[in-house]
N, C-alpha and C positions, 0 to 999 in steps of 0.2 A: 421165268414166268412166276411172279410173286404170288403167296401164300396168302388167299383171303381171309377176313377176319371168321367167316362162318366154315372155313374148310376145316378147323381144326377142332379141337375136344374140348368140352365144357369148361374144363379143369383148366384147358392152356386160356380159353376166353376169360374166364373168369380174374383171371392169376392178371393176364393182361389190361382188363378194365381197369381193374385197384392200381395197378402202376401206372396208368394215364389220368387215372383222377388225380394220384399223389403228385404229378407232374406238373398239370393243372392248377392244383389248386396252390402249392408251396410258393410261384413266384408272386402269385397274387397278396398272400401275407408279407410277406418280405417288402414288395413295392409299398404298401399300406404302412408298413412303418418306419420305411425308408421316407417316406413324404412327410409323415408325422412327426418326425427328429428335423427335419430339415425347418418344418411350419415353427417349431419349438425354437432350432436353435434361431431362425430370422426374427422372432417376437423378441427373444432377448437383446438380439442385434440392434434393435431399433430402440432399445429406451435410453436416455441421456445417461452419463454416467458424470459426477464430482469427483474430480481428486486434487490433490496441492501439487504447485511447483515449489519449486525450492524455499522462494518466499515466505510461501506458505506453510511448508516444512519447519520452516525457523522459528513461525511464531505456534507450531502447534504445539498443544501440552504434553508430548512425549515427549520434552525436551526439557531440561532441568532448569528451574526460573532463573539463572542466572547465567543461561546462554541463550533463552528466548529473545526472539525480535520479533517484538508485537508489531500488529499489523492497526493503520487508522479505519476511523468511520466510512473515509473516503472509499477504503477498500470494498469495502459491504456495501456502499452506495454503488459501486460499478458492477458488480456482482448481481446485484436486484435488477438495474437497468441491463445486463448482457442477457439473463433470465429474459427477460420480457421484449428486449428490443434488436437481439441481436448483437454482431459486434459492433463496438463503440468509438471505432476509429480506422482511419486506414491501413496505420503502420505498427502500431500499437498492438501486441497482445496483454492479456489480463496478464497483470505481473505475479500472482500467488496465485491462481489456479488455472482448469482449464477444466472446462464442458464437450464432456464428448458426446457428439449428435444433439449440440443446444437448441437446432431449430425443433428438436423434438418436444420438448419441453412446454406440458399442455397449459402449467399454472403457476403461480409463483404466490409463495404464503409467507410471510415475515410476522415474525411474534417476538413484541420487543417488549423486556420486562424490567423497568427503571429499578434502581435498589437493591438489585443483585448482582453478586460481582464473581470473582476470580474466586474470593477468600472463601463466599458461602459453597461453591463448585466442592472446593477441595476439603473444606470443613464437615461438609455433611455427604459427602460420598454413597453415602448407603441408600440415602434417600434419592439418590437418582438414577436409580436402578435400570427403570424401564425408559430413561432417555438416554444412557448409555448403550443400551441393546439398539436403539435406532441410531443413533449418532456417532460414526466412526472418527470424522474430524471434526474436531475441538481446537479451537485457536485464540490465540489472546488478541485484544484488541484495546488499544488506548479511547477510551471514551470523553465526551465532554462532562462528566461528572467529575474529574478532577482539576478541572477547572472552572466548575459551576457554567457550563456555558450548555445551550440547548443543546439535546438530543433529537428534537423533531428538527431544529431549521437544518443541522448539517444533515441529515438521514436524507431530508424532502429535498432540501435546496440545492439545485444545480447554477450556481452565481454568473450566468450568462446572459447575457442581455441581446437581443438580434444584432443589433446595432456594433457590437462586439465580435461576432463571430469569424467575421472576413480577417479583422489585423491581428485578434487572437489565435486562430489556426496558423495563420500565415506566421506567426513569430516563434510561435511553442513547437511547431511541425505536427501536432497531432492533437486531439481534443480530449485523451488521458493528461497530456501534458499542461496541458491551458487551463483546464480544470483543475488539477492539483495544484498548480503554482498559484493561481488565484484563489483558491480555495484554503491550501494547506497550509500557505507561508506566514499567515500571521495567525490564522486560527488553530491552526495545530503547536508552531511555535509556544503561543500561549500555555498549550497542556503540559508542555517541559520546562520550559523556562521562565524565570520572573520577570512578565513583558508589562509594563505601565502602557497606559491609553497616551499620555503626554507624548507629543513629537520634540524632539532637541533643538533648541532654538540654532538652526546652524544656516549662516548665511553665504556657505562657500557654496560657489557654484561653477558648474561643467559644463561642457560641449559633447557632453555623449549624445550618439543619437538612437540611444534607447534605454529605457529606466535600467538602471544596474541591479536594481530588484530582481529584475529577471533572472542573471545570473547564480543569484543566488540560490543556495541548495534548500529544498525542502525539509521538513522535520523527516517523511520517511525515507528522503535522500540519504538525511545525516545517520539515520538509523542503516539503510542499506548499505552504505561506503564505508560500516563499523566507525564512524564517529564516535567521541564519548558523548551519551547524553545524560542528562540527569533524572532518567526513567521513577516513575510514581514504582510502589510497594516493593515487593522483594525485588526490582531486577534495580532497582538503587544500590545493593549490595555491591554491583558491580563495577562500580566509580566512588565507593564511597570514600575514598582516601585522594578522590580529585576534588577541586574547587571549581569554581564559577567566575569568569573574567571580571565580571560586575555583580554586585549583590541584586540591581533591578537595571531592567533594562529601556529603552527607550524603541519605538516600533521603527522600522528599518524603512528608509523612503530614499527615494532617485538623488537625494541631497547626504548621503548619510557616505561619511569617509572612509577610502578603503587605507589599509594599513598589509602590507605585504609584509610575512615572517617565515621565517623559516630556521629550522635547528638541527642541529649536528648532533650524533649520539657515540657514548662507548660503550661498552660491552662491561658489566660487574658481575659478580658473584650474584647478583639479583636479578640480572636479564639487560634490557637495554636502558642506559640513563642517559637524562640530558646533559652536555659538556659545554654546550655555547646558543647561544639563541639573538637574531638580530631582528631587528625590525624596521621600515622604512617608510617616509609619507608618500603621497603622491604625487611630492615635489621632487623626491627621487632622496629624500634627504634621510640618511640615519636616523631614527629618533630615538633608539634603544641599541643597544649592543654589549655583551654580556659571556666571560665565560663560569661556566657552573660546575663547584667541586662536586661531585658525586658520594654518597656517607660512606655508600658499598666498596669494594677494594676494584679497581678496573682488572681487570683479566685481558682485554684487547684494547685497545686504544684506535683499530680500524682507522687508524692514518691514512691511511691509501684510499678512504672515503672521507672520513670526517674532517682530516687535516691535523687533528689534537693531539700532541704528542706528551708525552709524561712531562718532562720540563718547561712547557705550556702553564700546565695546572698546581706547576711545583707550588707559586706563591697563591693559588688561586683560595678565597675564603668564601665568595658567595654560594650558596646553598639554594636549593631547587626555592625551598617556601619564602625566599628573600624575592627571587625574579618573578614568582607568582605576584606577590605583593607589588612589584614594580609594575606589570604590566595590569594587574587591577587601577592602580592609579594613573598609568598613562592612557589609557584606552576609554575614549567617550561611552556613554552606552549605546549608541547605535552603529557602533563600529563596525565596518564590514572585513574580514579577517581575508588575505588573499597569499594564496601557496600550489606548490606543487605539491598533489597528495597530502593534504593539509592533516589529514586525521590523524599520521604518523608524528606530526609535531604535536598536534594538542594530547595526545597520550605521554610523549614524551615530556610535555609539559605539566601534565596531570590536571589540564585545565580544558572547562567545555564553553564552548559559546554558541549562539546560536546564529552567527550570519556570517556564513563561507562560502569563499568562490572557488573553486579547486579548477585550476587549469587542467590538470590531464583528462577532464569531462568536457571542457571547454571545447578543445582542439582535439581533433580528430580526422587521421588520415586513412584508416581501413575501413570507413563506413561501420564500424561495428563498437558499440558503450563498454564491450568488455577489454577491447586490445586500448589501452592505455598506451600515449607516446611519453617518451621521455624530456625533462624538462631540457635537456642537451639539445634535444633535435627539435626543441618548437624555436625554443630561440634563434637556433641557425637557419630554421626553414622562415620564419615569420618577423624575426627582429634581425637575421643579418649580423648577429652576435655569437660567438665563441667563448662561450662559458665551460667548467668543469675540466679547463683543457690543462693545468698544472699537474705534477705530479705528486705534489703535496697534500690530494684532496680537496673537496671541496671547501668554497666558501659560502657559510651561511648568507653574508651579506650579498653577494654577486646572483645564491641562487635567488631570494626575496625582492631582489630591485627586479631579475629578470622574469618572475611569476609576475609584481607587478604591470611591469609595462604590455605582455601580453593581453592581461585583462584592458589596459587602457587603450591597446591595438585597438581589440574586438570592439570596445563601446564606441569607436571611431568610426568603427564600419556597420555592424551589422549583426543579427544574430547566427547567422547562416556561416559566417567568416570563418575560415578554418576549419569549419567540420564539416565532413564527407558524410555526416547521418544526416544533417540539413537538407547537405545538397542535393542526395539520393530523394529527399521527401520532397524536393522538387518537382520532380518526375509526377508526383502525384497531383502535382497542381490543380490539372484541368478536373479528377476527380474532387479535388478539394471545393474546388469552383461548384458543384452540384450539386455536393452536399451541404454546401451557404445556402444554396437556394432553397435544398428541401427543409421542410418544418422537424426533421428531428430532434433536436437542439433546442431547450425553450428557458423557462426559468425554474422549472422544479419538476418533479420526476414525474407528477402526475399531468404535467405539459404534455411529457413523453406519452403518456399513456392514450391521450388524448387526440393528440396529433397523427399518432400511428391508428386511430381509433380501437383503443383496446377499452377495457373498462377496468378501474380502480374502485374499491372497497377499504374505509378506513374504520373500525369499531375501537369504541374506550370508554372511559366512564368522564363525567364533567369537568373531572380535573386536567385532561389531558385533549379534547379533540377542539375545544377554543384554540391550542397552539398549532394545529393542523387546517382548521378553516381558514385560515389567512389564506396559504396556498392553493387551497382549494378551489379557494374563490376566485384568486389570480386566476390559476387555469379554466376556469370555466368562463372568465371574464376574457380572456386572450382568445378564444375560439368563438366566440359570436358571431363575429364577421366573418368567419372562415366554415361557416356552415355546419362545425363539429356538432356532436351531441353531448352536450356539458351533463345529462343525465348517465352517462357512462362512469362517472365518478360518483360514489353515495358517501358518505358521512354521516353513522348512526352513534350515538351518547347511547348508554345504559347507566343503570342503576348500580351494578356490583361487578366484582371480577368475573364471577361464573357466567353472567347474563354476555360478557365479552367473548367469553371463549364459546358458550353455546352459539352466538350469535354468526361468530368468524366458522366457526366447525359446519353450522347449516348451510352457511353460503359461499363455501370457497370455489364450488364447482359452478358457481352463476358470474363470477368474475377473472380476469387475468392477474390481479393484483389483489392478495387481502393482505391489510393491515392491522393484526390487534395490536395496542399498546397500552399498557397497564401500569400506574403508578404504584411500586410493592412499599409498604409502609413494614419493614421490618425491625423489630425489638429484639434484644437478646433472649426476652423472653418465648417469644413464640418463632425464634427461626429456626429449629425443626420442623414444626408443625407445617409454617410456608413453604419449605422445601420441599415437602413433601405433597404439599398442594401444585407447586409449579410444575413438580414431574409428572400428576396427573394431568395436569393442564397442558402440557407438552404432549401426552399420550392421546389423549382425548384430539388436539387439531389433528396429530399423525393418522391415527385410524378414518377421519372424514376427510382425508385427500387422496385424489384419484391417482394412478399408476402415471407416470411421468411426470409428476407434479416436484417443484423444488420446495423444501423448506428451508427457513432458516431464522434460528432463535437469537435473538441479540441479548446478551444480559446487557445493562447499561453501566456498570461497575457503581461504586461510590468515590467518593473523596478521597479514598484512604488505599480502595483496589481498583484496577483496571476490569475491565468486562471480559465479556467472551463473544465468540460466535461460534454456532452450531449448525453442520450446513450435511443437505444430504438429499438426492432425488430418490423419491418414492418408485417403488420397480413392481411391485405386485398390492 
C-alpha cells in the first residue's frame, strides 16, 4: 500500500513539495530556451548570403595586382538581374559568385560612382574605413571609362530583341552565353584592344553554315583561359614585354579570314621559349614557317614533343622579335587566329591578339567544359587523320593545319557539332521554348523589371538621368499593350549629390531595384575630401537598407585605372 501525501510528517511534506516544484519548473525553462535558440538559428539560416566563386576570387583585391583577373560590367549586370529575377538561364550558373538562398533577397540597391577608381580606393584607404567594415568582398572590374564607353548603356542594356531570342538561345545554348557573346565580343574587346570602327575591305566568301564570329572567344573568355590580354593600369605589367599583332585592328566579321597557327617550344634557363612557328591559311597553304633561336641557353630541347634538335637550330639566326615583326606584317587587321590551346602559343610568341578560335573549347566529348580533348584525338575522331604519330616530335605545320580543318568542319555543320555540352543542352529544348514564350528577357534591365511586375527607381542629377531616360521610356512603351503598370519604374532628377543619396536612402524600401548614379568630379586638390564623402554616402545608403537587401557599389573607373565592385547582403 502506497503512503499518502498527508500521512507523512509536515517536514517531509515540505521537502517533497519543494522537490516537485523544482522538477516541474526546470524542464519548462529548458524548453523555452531551446525553442528560442531554434528560432534564432532558423532566422539566421533564412538570410541570403553572397560569396565568391573561383572567377570572383581571382578578381578580388586580396590578390596582388599582377595576378588579378578583373571582371567585366556584364558580370555586374548578371548579379543585379539574378538578385531580382532569380536564375538567368537553364544551364549556366553565375560564373563568379554564389548567392545562397537567393529567393530570400527582398530588395536590391546599386550605387554607381563615375569618376572613382581602383587607384582612389588604394591611395585613400584610410578614408574608406566605414565602407571596408560593410564590404568584405571587393573585386576589380574593367569599366567603359577606359575606352570612353557609356556606363549607363552597358549596365542597363541587355541587347536582345524579341525576334532574336529563339535563334540566339538555340545557337548559344544559354542566355548567359548569348548575352555575353553579343555584348562582350566587340564592346569589351575595344576596352582592351585598339579596334577601330572601319571594317576591312574583304571580298572573301565562304560557305559557313553560321557566322564564324560565334566561335571567337569573348574578352572575358580570353582572360579566363589565360590568354595574354593588354589590360589597363597595373595589370599591364604582367605583359609589359609582349607586343600586339597589329597596331590597330578592324572589327571582326563573318568574312574575316582565319589562320591556323602552332608553335613549338624548348626549355631554356629562363623557362619555355619559342623555337618554331607555322601559319597556314584557309586554302591549307603554309604562309609562314620559321625556326627561332632563343636568346637564352637551351637546357632541354623537348625533342619528343617539339621535334627540335640541337643540329636543327645550329645555323638558325632568326630571333623572337623578328618573328613578331613578320607576323605583324603578314596578318590582316581582322585576322582570326585558330589553334589548339592557342594561349600557350601566344605566350611563346609574346604577342596579343583579340580574335581567337580555340579548338580545345569547340569540341568536347565529356559534356564538361573543363575536360579538354587533345588535338590528336580530335583529328582522328572528326577528320579521320592521324597526326603526331612519329617518334621525332610534333610538327607545327601539321598541328596548325589540323586545328584549322577542325574549325572549318564545324562551320560546315552547326554550333552543336562535336560538342557534348551543346548536345546535353538539347535535352532542355522544351524548357527553352517555354522561356522564349515568357516575357522574362527584353531590351533592358527595366523591361525585365516591368515584365515581372517589379518596381525600379533611378535617382541622379541632370548630368546623368538623361542617359537613363531612353531605356526607361522604351521599357514603358513596350509594356503598354501588355497591361503592365509603367508607373512601376520611376526616374528622379535632383540638384545635388547629397539629394541623390538622401532620395535613395528614403525610398529603398519602396522599390525592388533602386539605383543611384553619380558623376563625381575629382581633382588632385579635393581627392581626399571627395573620398571621405563617398565613404559617408555609402554608409548612409547601407544604414537605410532592410535586412536581406543586396547592396552593390560600383566605382566607374577612369581612363587610366579600372573600377571596383563592392557587394554584400545586409543581415541585420
